[in-house]
RODO-2510 file (C-alpha; in nm, 4 decimals, decimal comma):
residues 187
     n   res          X          Y          Z
     1     m     9,0981    11,3013     9,1177
     2     g     9,0634    11,0397     9,4116
     3     f     9,2606    10,9882     9,7047
     4     n     9,2271    10,7075     9,9585
     5     i     9,3684    10,8017    10,3124
     6     f     9,6000    10,5427    10,4077
     7     d     9,7724    10,7348    10,6855
     8     v     9,6536    10,9528    10,9494
     9     d     9,9135    11,2217    10,8475
    10     f     9,7833    11,2844    10,4928
    11     d     9,8077    11,5950    10,3350
    12     l     9,5823    11,6987    10,0117
    13     s     9,7771    11,9984     9,8886
    14     f     9,9321    11,7801     9,6341
    15     a     9,5874    11,6927     9,4901
    16     i     9,4877    12,0338     9,4949
    17     e     9,8174    12,1592     9,3214
    18     y     9,7477    11,8955     9,0175
    19     i     9,3640    11,9922     9,0099
    20     n     9,4981    12,3561     8,9429
    21     k     9,8012    12,2832     8,7313
    22     f     9,6349    12,0147     8,4801
    23     q     9,2750    12,2076     8,4781
    24     l     9,1040    11,8946     8,6157
    25     r     8,7539    11,8900     8,7415
    26     k     8,7319    12,0688     9,1029
    27     n     8,6456    11,7413     9,2887
    28     i     8,8474    11,4884     9,4787
    29     r     8,6906    11,1749     9,5865
    30     i     8,7977    11,1029     9,9212
    31     g     8,8003    10,7276    10,0439
    32     l     8,9146    10,5482    10,3390
    33     t     9,1300    10,2389    10,2944
    34     h     8,9640     9,9619    10,4517
    35     p     9,0839     9,6027    10,5729
    36     i     9,0614     9,3598    10,2683
    37     f     8,9139     9,0441    10,3736
    38     d     9,1575     8,7262    10,4123
    39     t     9,4673     8,9665    10,3168
    40     k     9,7183     9,1732    10,5056
    41     n     9,7098     9,5308    10,4128
    42     r     9,7614     9,8771    10,5293
    43     f     9,4457    10,0566    10,6219
    44     i     9,2984    10,3000    10,8743
    45     s     9,2119    10,1270    11,2018
    46     s     8,8545    10,2340    11,3731
    47     a     9,0928    10,3853    11,6399
    48     q     9,2333    10,6214    11,3639
    49     m     8,9201    10,7314    11,2150
    50     k     8,8662    11,0199    11,4226
    51     t     9,1888    11,1741    11,3819
    52     v     9,1509    11,1153    11,0114
    53     a     8,8322    11,3005    11,0046
    54     e     8,9723    11,6097    11,2173
    55     r     9,2598    11,5837    10,9517
    56     l     9,0272    11,5992    10,6624
    57     i     8,8332    11,8934    10,7953
    58     a     9,1905    12,0804    10,8548
    59     h     9,1997    12,1091    10,4688
    60     y     8,8815    12,3049    10,4747
    61     p     9,0462    12,6314    10,4082
    62     l     9,2565    12,5352    10,1617
    63     l     8,9892    12,3539     9,9600
    64     e     8,7542    12,6376     9,9881
    65     k     8,9918    12,8931     9,8454
    66     n     9,0705    12,6727     9,5636
    67     e     8,7018    12,6027     9,5177
    68     i     8,7408    12,2314     9,5198
    69     k     8,4551    11,9956     9,6289
    70     l     8,4775    11,6829     9,8164
    71     n     8,2835    11,3721     9,7179
    72     i     8,3002    11,1527    10,0348
    73     d     8,3212    10,7657     9,9395
    74     c     8,1475    10,4841    10,1293
    75     g     8,2830    10,3561    10,4640
    76     f     8,3046    10,6824    10,6808
    77     p     8,1092    10,6385    10,9821
    78     l     7,9052    10,9617    11,0718
    79     c     8,0068    10,9763    11,4219
    80     i     8,3653    11,0307    11,3476
    81     f     8,2832    11,3991    11,2429
    82     d     8,1471    11,6359    11,5249
    83     d     7,8480    11,8780    11,3981
    84     d     8,0685    12,1890    11,3074
    85     s     8,2902    11,9475    11,0677
    86     l     7,9533    11,8149    10,9194
    87     g     7,8500    12,1668    10,8310
    88     k     8,1773    12,2111    10,6676
    89     l     8,1640    11,8895    10,4757
    90     y     7,8213    11,9809    10,3466
    91     k     7,9736    12,2961    10,1992
    92     l     8,2579    12,1143    10,0422
    93     s     8,0392    11,8405     9,8983
    94     n     7,8503    11,7956     9,5648
    95     g     7,5137    11,7090     9,6971
    96     p     7,3996    11,5139     9,9778
    97     l     7,6508    11,3684    10,2511
    98     r     7,5934    10,9972    10,2504
    99     f     7,7427    10,7816    10,5153
   100     s     7,6841    10,4570    10,3579
   101     c     7,8190    10,1121    10,2904
   102     g     7,6566     9,9159    10,0007
   103     a     7,7125     9,6720     9,7387
   104     a     7,9205     9,8560     9,4610
   105     i     7,9545     9,5481     9,2601
   106     d     8,3046     9,5054     9,0958
   107     i     8,3495     9,2900     8,7868
   108     g     8,6607     9,1324     8,7246
   109     t     8,8352     9,0433     8,4000
   110     h     8,7120     8,6760     8,4019
   111     l     8,3737     8,8154     8,4756
   112     d     8,4161     8,7266     8,8419
   113     v     8,1946     8,9573     9,0770
   114     w     8,2160     9,0638     9,4380
   115     s     8,0389     9,3343     9,6378
   116     c     8,3393     9,5802     9,6691
   117     f     8,7063     9,6018     9,6582
   118     p     8,7616     9,5301    10,0540
   119     l     8,5249     9,2143    10,0154
   120     s     8,6929     9,1141     9,6746
   121     s     8,7879     8,7660     9,8019
   122     y     8,4761     8,7192    10,0197
   123     e     8,1740     8,5474     9,8151
   124     k     8,3244     8,6060     9,4865
   125     r     8,0753     8,4713     9,2300
   126     s     8,0552     8,4634     8,8493
   127     l     7,8515     8,7094     8,6534
   128     y     7,6743     8,3953     8,5034
   129     d     7,5306     8,3068     8,8244
   130     f     7,2687     8,6004     8,7905
   131     s     7,0039     8,6484     8,5609
   132     s     6,9949     9,0143     8,5963
   133     f     7,1665     9,2992     8,7683
   134     d     6,9003     9,3580     9,0195
   135     e     6,9412     9,0018     9,1261
   136     l     7,3244     9,0437     9,1566
   137     q     7,2587     9,3584     9,3577
   138     n     7,0237     9,1898     9,5786
   139     y     7,2441     8,8854     9,6400
   140     y     7,5312     9,1216     9,7860
   141     c     7,3019     9,3416     9,9837
   142     e     7,1756     9,0292    10,1493
   143     i     7,5595     8,9239    10,1934
   144     l     7,6468     9,2470    10,3573
   145     s     7,3251     9,2495    10,5626
   146     k     7,4237     8,9130    10,6847
   147     i     7,7916     9,0438    10,8088
   148     k     7,6222     9,3247    11,0001
   149     e     7,3456     9,0809    11,1833
   150     k     7,5767     9,0498    11,5010
   151     r     7,7691     9,3735    11,4798
   152     k     7,6013     9,6801    11,3262
   153     g     7,9107     9,8729    11,2607
   154     v     8,2606     9,9755    11,3207
   155     f     8,2148    10,0545    11,6519
   156     e     8,0264     9,8955    11,9384
   157     k     7,8066    10,1768    11,9953
   158     c     7,6639    10,1548    11,6407
   159     n     7,4597     9,8711    11,7694
   160     d     7,2232    10,1122    11,9494
   161     c     7,2973    10,4258    11,7323
   162     l     6,9903    10,6248    11,6239
   163     h     7,1536    10,7403    11,2801
   164     l     7,2188    10,3632    11,2087
   165     k     6,8598    10,2882    11,2799
   166     t     6,7200    10,5607    11,0722
   167     g     6,9497    10,4792    10,7572
   168     l     7,1602    10,8007    10,7768
   169     c     7,4603    10,6160    10,8660
   170     a     7,5535    10,2539    10,7732
   171     g     7,8054    10,2211    11,0501
   172     g     8,1308    10,2456    10,8352
   173     c     8,2588     9,9704    10,5983
   174     s     8,1337     9,6031    10,6303
   175     a     8,4803     9,4901    10,5867
   176     y     8,5738     9,6226    10,9214
   177     v     8,2757     9,4301    11,0763
   178     l     8,3752     9,1231    10,9100
   179     q     8,7256     9,1409    11,0254
   180     q     8,5897     9,1995    11,3716
   181     n     8,3364     8,9243    11,3533
   182     n     8,6372     8,6848    11,2290
   183     d     8,8570     8,8218    11,5051
   184     e     8,6189     8,7501    11,7775
   185     k     8,5851     8,3731    11,6442
   186     d     8,9587     8,3403    11,6772
   187     e     8,9597     8,4565    12,0365
***
């Protein structure tokens, strides 16, 4: 089961109900909706992320009671969770918590490739442009690195963050950074 958070007032009880009713794996992949490059879409703003984190942790008793684990998808900045919340997330996780943003590599039906869904129209290429998956992966990792040259993460404070410098957090989704960089160009 997967759920992308698109509103701060979300409720996971339906997912828990479906998992139990249909005897699905007791795991929910949780993602944030992110801005999609060059497109208008509904997404969680950086100003809403702390509220989303608090709402997610409010589901802890229900998830624990139903023995359901969470798999935190990419794009969550570490700093939106306090230490107590991180402890609860750790208990609910299926392994190490990762606050990453990397090239997920999506391949379209016409063998177009892109870094990830939010960047599906940014630097889209053909699979045939690459001689190996490693070359493809390295290409998009370099693209993501260039996006974050000026601004390191979703929040201004990411530029000086120890957790970003040590690799514990990637500073959130690169699509936010790309959007913010483009907004600054338009000013």
